[in-house]
C-alpha positions as a printed Julia matrix, in Angstrom:
288×3 Matrix{Float64}:
 -7.91  -30.94   -66.46
 -5.55  -28.48   -65.84
 -3.33  -28.3    -62.76
 -1.51  -24.88   -63.66
 -0.62  -22.1    -66.27
  2.97  -20.43   -66.17
  3.51  -17.4    -68.27
  7.01  -16.43   -69.23
  6.86  -13.35   -70.96
  4.95  -14.0    -74.27
  4.69  -17.79   -73.73
  2.35  -19.56   -71.51
  2.81  -23.41   -70.11
 -0.49  -25.45   -69.37
  0.47  -28.33   -66.54
 -2.09  -31.25   -67.7
 -2.52  -33.91   -65.48
 -0.3   -36.53   -68.04
  0.87  -33.67   -70.25
  2.59  -30.05   -70.24
  1.94  -27.92   -73.18
  4.07  -24.78   -74.25
  2.0   -22.51   -76.42
  3.96  -19.79   -78.26
  2.33  -16.05   -80.24
  2.48  -16.57   -83.83
  4.28  -13.79   -84.86
  3.99  -12.31   -88.29
  7.29  -14.06   -89.49
  5.92  -16.84   -92.55
  6.77  -20.27   -90.03
  4.86  -22.61   -92.14
  7.02  -21.52   -95.01
 10.14  -22.25   -92.76
  8.87  -25.44   -91.23
  8.03  -26.59   -94.71
 11.51  -25.81   -95.9
 13.47  -28.07   -93.18
 11.23  -30.4    -93.97
 11.6   -30.66   -97.77
 15.75  -31.08   -96.5
 14.98  -34.1    -93.85
 16.11  -31.63   -90.61
 14.81  -32.92   -87.94
 16.62  -31.49   -85.2
 13.97  -28.55   -84.22
 11.0   -28.96   -82.2
  8.19  -28.6    -84.21
  4.71  -27.66   -83.13
  1.62  -29.76   -83.14
 -0.84  -27.62   -83.61
 -0.9   -24.29   -85.59
 -3.47  -21.85   -85.51
 -3.33  -18.29   -87.37
 -2.37  -17.07   -83.72
 -0.29  -19.3    -82.05
  1.58  -22.35   -81.98
  1.43  -25.53   -79.77
  4.15  -27.26   -78.54
  4.83  -30.59   -76.23
  6.82  -29.41   -73.52
 10.72  -30.57   -73.07
 12.22  -31.06   -69.74
 15.85  -30.36   -70.2
 18.7   -32.27   -69.44
 20.64  -31.16   -66.81
 24.02  -30.85   -68.43
 26.85  -28.17   -68.26
 27.12  -25.32   -71.13
 30.51  -26.72   -72.99
 28.5   -30.2    -73.48
 25.27  -28.1    -74.77
 27.74  -26.14   -76.37
 29.12  -29.04   -78.42
 25.87  -30.33   -79.33
 24.39  -26.96   -80.59
 27.17  -26.87   -83.05
 27.19  -30.61   -84.21
 23.4   -29.6    -85.36
 24.41  -27.23   -86.52
 26.96  -28.51   -88.91
 24.23  -30.84   -89.6
 21.36  -28.49   -91.17
 24.24  -26.73   -92.85
 25.51  -29.55   -94.55
 21.62  -30.51   -95.61
 20.7   -27.07   -96.66
 23.92  -26.02   -99.08
 23.56  -24.33  -102.41
 25.36  -21.87  -104.48
 24.39  -18.75  -105.14
 26.12  -16.68  -108.13
 27.61  -13.34  -106.48
 26.05  -10.41  -107.33
 29.51   -8.06  -107.51
 27.69   -4.71  -107.36
 26.16   -6.17  -104.1
 29.25   -7.69  -103.0
 31.0    -3.79  -103.56
 28.08   -2.64  -101.46
 28.5    -5.1    -98.77
 32.35   -4.49   -98.83
 31.78   -0.64   -98.14
 29.71   -1.1    -95.82
 31.99   -2.84   -93.84
 34.66   -0.36   -94.2
 32.69    2.68   -93.49
 31.53    1.04   -90.11
 35.43    0.29   -89.04
 36.67    4.03   -90.28
 33.48    5.47   -88.35
 34.6     3.32   -85.51
 38.25    4.85   -86.14
 36.98    8.19   -85.83
 34.99    7.41   -82.72
 37.12    5.99   -80.78
 40.39    8.3    -81.71
 37.74   11.39   -80.76
 36.9     9.57   -77.52
 40.63    8.79   -76.27
 41.33   12.71   -77.8
 39.14   14.14   -75.39
 39.37   12.04   -72.22
 43.76   12.61   -72.45
 42.76   16.46   -72.19
 40.95   16.0    -69.14
 42.93   16.59   -66.13
 40.52   14.09   -63.63
 39.41   10.92   -65.39
 36.68    9.17   -64.6
 36.81    5.33   -63.45
 35.01    4.37   -67.33
 37.65    6.99   -68.49
 40.85    5.63   -67.18
 39.3     1.81   -67.77
 38.81    2.97   -71.27
 42.39    4.64   -71.96
 44.23    1.64   -70.74
 42.49   -0.47   -73.1
 41.52    1.64   -76.14
 44.83    0.09   -78.24
 42.67   -3.42   -77.78
 39.93   -1.19   -80.42
 42.28   -0.05   -82.22
 44.45   -3.56   -83.23
 40.78   -4.55   -83.53
 40.19   -2.43   -85.96
 43.44   -2.75   -87.86
 43.46   -6.51   -87.86
 39.48   -5.97   -89.17
 40.57   -3.84   -92.13
 43.32   -6.61   -93.1
 40.91   -9.42   -92.99
 38.01   -6.94   -95.26
 40.68   -6.32   -98.08
 41.65  -10.2    -98.1
 37.8   -11.26   -98.07
 36.92   -8.97  -100.71
 40.2    -9.8   -103.2
 39.06  -13.48  -103.1
 35.15  -12.92  -103.13
 35.85  -10.73  -106.65
 38.06  -13.52  -108.4
 34.96  -15.99  -107.74
 31.68  -16.66  -109.39
 29.85  -18.34  -107.23
 29.69  -18.83  -102.82
 27.81  -21.01  -100.58
 24.42  -20.2    -98.75
 22.58  -22.29   -96.05
 19.32  -22.36   -93.82
 20.75  -20.24   -90.74
 18.65  -20.63   -87.4
 19.04  -16.18   -87.52
 19.08  -16.72   -83.57
 21.68  -19.85   -82.82
 22.51  -19.48   -79.03
 22.59  -21.71   -75.95
 19.09  -20.45   -75.16
 17.53  -21.71   -78.45
 18.5   -25.36   -78.09
 17.03  -27.98   -76.68
 18.91  -30.89   -75.32
 16.24  -33.29   -73.94
 15.63  -37.45   -75.08
 16.81  -35.56   -78.37
 18.28  -32.15   -79.06
 16.36  -29.78   -81.17
 16.78  -25.85   -81.39
 13.41  -23.91   -80.98
 12.85  -20.22   -82.15
 13.03  -20.2    -85.62
 11.11  -17.32   -86.4
 13.91  -15.34   -88.58
 15.27  -18.47   -90.23
 16.87  -17.67   -93.63
 19.09  -18.24   -96.48
 22.71  -16.75   -95.3
 26.51  -17.58   -95.26
 27.6   -20.41   -93.32
 29.34  -18.27   -90.45
 26.29  -16.63   -90.23
 25.08  -18.91   -87.01
 28.38  -19.35   -85.34
 28.98  -15.47   -85.01
 25.86  -15.4    -83.57
 26.78  -18.06   -80.82
 29.94  -16.53   -80.45
 28.77  -13.35   -79.44
 25.98  -14.36   -77.05
 27.52  -17.47   -75.84
 31.71  -16.21   -75.42
 31.32  -16.33   -71.67
 29.35  -19.88   -71.56
 32.16  -22.01   -73.77
 35.58  -22.51   -74.92
 34.47  -21.06   -78.7
 37.63  -22.65   -79.83
 37.01  -26.22   -79.23
 33.8   -25.54   -80.2
 34.77  -23.99   -83.76
 37.37  -27.0    -84.06
 34.67  -29.39   -83.37
 31.94  -27.82   -85.99
 34.7   -27.57   -88.61
 35.55  -31.21   -88.37
 31.55  -31.32   -89.8
 31.36  -28.58   -92.06
 34.63  -26.94   -92.95
 34.64  -23.39   -93.89
 36.59  -22.35   -97.4
 38.8   -19.69   -97.25
 36.36  -16.49   -97.83
 33.75  -17.95   -95.12
 36.51  -18.36   -92.93
 37.46  -14.33   -93.27
 34.06  -13.57   -93.37
 33.78  -15.06   -89.83
 37.09  -13.1    -88.26
 35.47   -9.32   -89.73
 32.48  -10.1    -88.22
 34.15  -11.41   -85.31
 36.94   -8.42   -85.23
 34.77   -5.27   -85.55
 34.46   -3.7    -81.97
 31.03   -2.95   -81.32
 29.98    0.97   -80.4
 30.35    1.84   -76.43
 29.31    4.75   -74.67
 31.33    4.92   -71.82
 29.3     8.18   -69.99
 27.05    8.34   -67.64
 30.34    7.07   -65.46
 28.96    4.91   -62.66
 30.19    0.87   -61.61
 27.67   -0.38   -64.63
 29.11    1.42   -66.71
 32.58    0.38   -66.06
 31.24   -3.24   -65.69
 29.95   -2.82   -69.32
 33.16   -1.81   -70.43
 34.85   -4.49   -68.76
 32.54   -7.22   -70.51
 33.59   -5.11   -73.78
 37.04   -5.35   -73.24
 36.86   -8.96   -72.35
 35.34   -9.87   -75.56
 37.88   -8.26   -77.73
 40.76  -10.06   -75.49
 38.65  -13.18   -75.88
 37.93  -12.84   -79.35
 41.78  -12.19   -80.46
 43.01  -15.57   -78.09
 40.53  -17.07   -80.13
 41.58  -15.83   -83.6
 45.62  -16.5    -82.67
 45.32  -19.67   -81.1
 42.88  -20.96   -84.11
 45.39  -18.84   -86.95
 48.57  -21.04   -85.56
 46.46  -24.22   -85.47
 46.0   -23.6    -89.29
 49.45  -23.13   -89.78
 50.37  -26.15   -88.25
 47.81  -28.03   -89.99
 48.99  -26.76   -93.51
 52.52  -27.36   -92.71
 51.94  -31.29   -92.1
């Protein structure tokens, strides 16, 4: 007997007398192929549907444990490392595609540098600044520092990659974040529609950008690296993606725009702090 229906966006939850079921629309992704890949690699830390139709996925509903976000984050990276260890493969490096990727990164950095320089020039020639303009000018040096550092990282990464013939790939979740990880009787990744082969840092980059405010990312990264250690070029690839700032528009000036800008600069500062502390630890470890 059905007691209640609950709808959350495209998800339907049905509460029966003795069972609770979650029904999710089956999107265009080949989810059957994803589940088969995970099963073939003996991966069981994902929530598998008990029934799949042409249009829907049926799951047993899981009640989440009441845990602090830091504890959930530790469990997430622990399970992420487990998936990566089980799915690591080596692929030959296509040097033409590598050059395209390098150029794409480089063009993005140069574009952002010009974009922010022009914005700064316009604002500094004004008689009066709006609150968002003033906030931008006060912190613009953080942007330039991040862009200069990302240039240095990019050149170092490209130099290493040119000398290599193969690189590691793993099966990436695609949307790795706290909202897509359940801590219940066991721990499970959910929302696997975008899972695919990718470089090892891909999921942690996504996780960092989505949850940097919710958990201590440096602690998470150290814990994760103890179980799945990056090679030098993978570590540089991580830092490149974290260091390059987003493109933000500071207009129209409003309280919400100032809040958005504050969060933007906060992330740049947190990222910089994450990199500096981790680099310091790396040097200590290498010295010993």
